[in-house]
C-alpha positions in Angstrom: 0.3 0.2 0.0 1.7 3.3 -1.1 0.9 6.0 1.3 0.4 9.3 -0.1 0.4 13.0 1.6 -1.5 16.0 -0.1 -0.2 19.5 0.7 -2.8 22.3 -0.1 -2.8 25.9 0.9 -6.4 26.7 0.1 -10.0 25.5 -0.6 -8.5 22.0 -1.7 -11.1 21.1 -5.0 -8.1 19.1 -6.3 -7.4 17.4 -3.0 -10.8 16.2 -2.7 -11.1 14.8 -6.4 -8.0 12.8 -5.2 -9.6 11.7 -2.0 -12.7 10.5 -3.9 -10.5 8.7 -6.6 -8.3 6.7 -4.0 -11.2 6.1 -1.5 -11.5 2.2 -1.2 -8.2 1.8 -3.3 -6.4 -1.4 -2.1 -3.0 0.2 -3.7 -3.0 3.8 -2.7 -3.9 5.5 0.8 -4.4 9.1 1.4 -2.7 9.1 4.6 -2.4 13.3 5.2 -3.5 16.4 4.2 -1.3 19.1 5.4 -1.5 22.8 4.9 0.5 25.8 5.7 -3.0 27.7 6.9 -4.9 26.6 9.8 -8.2 27.8 7.9 -7.9 26.1 4.7 -10.9 24.4 3.7 -8.9 21.6 2.3 -8.4 20.8 6.0 -12.5 20.3 6.3 -13.0 18.4 3.3 -10.5 15.9 4.7 -12.6 15.2 7.5 -15.0 14.3 5.0 -13.0 11.2 4.1 -11.4 10.8 7.5 -8.0 11.7 6.3 -5.7 13.2 9.0 -4.8 16.4 8.8 -1.6 18.9 9.9 -0.8 22.5 9.7 2.3 23.9 9.7 3.9 27.6 9.3 6.9 28.4 6.6 8.9 28.4 9.5 8.3 25.1 10.7 8.3 23.8 7.2 11.8 25.3 6.7 13.2 24.1 9.9 12.0 20.6 8.8 8.8 20.0 10.8 6.7 19.0 8.0 9.6 16.1 6.7 9.6 15.0 9.8 5.9 14.5 9.9 5.9 13.0 6.4 8.9 10.1 7.6 6.7 9.4 10.7 3.7 9.1 8.7 5.7 6.6 6.3 5.0 8.9 3.5 5.9 7.3 -0.1 4.7 9.8 -2.5 3.9 13.8 -1.7 1.2 15.5 -3.8 0.9 19.4 -4.3 -2.5 20.6 -5.0 -2.6 24.1 -4.8 0.4 24.7 -2.2 1.6 27.9 -2.5 5.0 27.7 -0.6 8.4 27.0 -2.4 9.4 23.7 -1.1 12.5 23.3 0.8 15.4 21.5 -0.8 15.8 19.3 1.7 12.0 17.9 1.3 12.7 17.7 -2.2 15.6 15.7 -2.1 13.8 13.3 0.6 11.0 12.6 -2.4 13.3 12.4 -5.5 11.0 11.2 -8.2 8.0 11.1 -5.8 6.6 14.7 -5.4 4.0 15.6 -7.8 2.5 19.1 -8.4 -0.1 20.3 -10.8 0.1 23.4 -12.7 -2.3 25.5 -14.1 -1.0 26.5 -17.4 1.3 24.7 -20.2 4.4 24.9 -18.8 7.1 26.3 -19.3 4.7 29.1 -20.2 3.3 30.9 -17.0 5.6 29.4 -14.5 7.3 30.4 -11.4 7.2 32.6 -8.5 4.2 34.7 -8.4 2.4 32.1 -11.1 -0.6 30.7 -9.3 -4.2 30.7 -9.7 -6.0 33.7 -11.3 -2.5 35.2 -11.6 -1.8 32.8 -14.7 -5.1 33.2 -15.9 -5.1 36.9 -16.6 -1.4 36.4 -17.7 -2.7 33.9 -20.5 -5.8 36.2 -21.5 -3.7 39.3 -21.6 -1.4 37.6 -23.9 -3.8 36.7 -26.3 -3.2 32.7 -26.0 -5.3 30.5 -28.3 -4.8 27.8 -25.9 -3.5 27.1 -22.2 -4.1 23.8 -20.0 -2.5 22.0 -17.2 0.9 20.7 -16.7 1.2 18.1 -14.1 5.1 17.5 -12.8 7.1 16.4 -10.9 8.8 18.9 -8.4 12.6 19.9 -8.1 14.3 22.3 -6.2 12.7 25.4 -8.5 9.5 26.4 -9.4 7.5 24.5 -11.7 10.9 23.3 -13.4 10.7 19.4 -12.9 10.0 16.7 -15.3 6.8 17.4 -16.9 4.6 14.1 -16.9 1.3 15.2 -18.4 0.0 18.5 -20.6 -3.7 18.7 -21.3 -5.1 21.7 -23.0 -8.1 23.6 -24.2 -9.0 26.4 -26.1 -8.9 30.1 -25.3 -11.7 31.9 -26.8 -11.4 35.3 -27.8 -14.6 36.2 -25.3 -12.9 34.3 -22.5 -12.6 36.3 -19.1 -10.2 35.0 -16.9 -12.6 33.3 -14.6 -14.1 31.3 -17.5 -10.6 30.4 -18.6 -10.0 29.1 -14.4 -13.3 27.2 -15.2 -11.9 25.1 -18.0 -8.8 24.8 -16.4 -10.5 23.4 -13.1 -12.3 20.9 -15.4 -8.8 19.9 -16.6 -7.2 19.2 -13.3 -10.1 17.1 -11.5 -10.6 15.0 -15.0 -6.8 14.2 -15.1 -4.7 15.1 -11.9 -6.0 11.9 -9.6 -5.8 9.4 -12.6 -2.1 10.8 -13.6 -1.5 10.5 -9.9 -2.3 6.7 -10.0 -0.1 6.1 -12.9 2.8 7.4 -11.5 2.1 5.8 -7.7 1.1 2.1 -9.1 3.5 2.2 -12.1 6.4 2.6 -9.7 
């Protein structure tokens, strides 16, 4: 049984889709949902699935407390689902090729520091892109630069607002992220 931890900073709609997908799995268990925000709604979503939760500050993460918790919980894979802090190098090294992130654009475009959520969709709209999408990638020590494992695209209409783009991206994320995680984890 592979034990997964999900790290999220906000609402957690992707985290919920992942927990739904693996509910009752004989090979994968969502063993922990951790957040850097004590009021993140993802923590409530985890309760619905009886998944233990853990909160920490950036300072605690940088001091190795999150890494120690992941080790204590015997976590095999770490999934970033809307987690907004940069992962410390030591933590990425503790999970080489076993830490996965989803980004709401077609990397390498619109990645890096500050490129998350609506910032990405506004940049896509401002640039006049005809398509955008999602990128699922492994995590390394640099923002959004790990090996890409999956991309999916969607058209950007001339009249699409950043909010319209966000809705299209959420549909792609929810449709693909749990399945790609399963392929990675079960294919190990």
